[in-house]
Residue, then its C-alpha position, 0 to 999 in steps of 0.5 A: m563814234l561815241k557810245k550812247n550812254i544817256g537816256n531820253l529823260d536825261r537828254i531832255i533835262r540836259f537840253v533844258v538846263g543847257a539852253a536855259l543857261l545859254i539864254a540867261y547868258f545872252v539875255m541878262d545884263n552883266a551875266s556871269p561868263w560861268l553861264l557859258i558852261g551851259i554848252i556842256p549839257l547842251a552838247t552832251s544831250l545832242m550827242s547822247s553821250c557823256p564822257a564823264y558817264t563813261l569814266l564813271g561807268l554810268n549808263t542811263c540809256p535803256m538799250k540792252d546789250k546784244s550779249e544779253s539776248 
């Protein structure tokens, strides 16, 4: 299972951007196929995990590590 590394605000922003790009792809005439890139932020927001964040060592999730207790 993937470790959660995306906080709530980050998830909301990713969901809105991803949904907007996908909606624009299906609604606009002559829409660029690049708008399909909206699948990535949408998927990462639904999974609460971002592989790029893992590679870069970033974490916006406010959960504390159990070792800090």
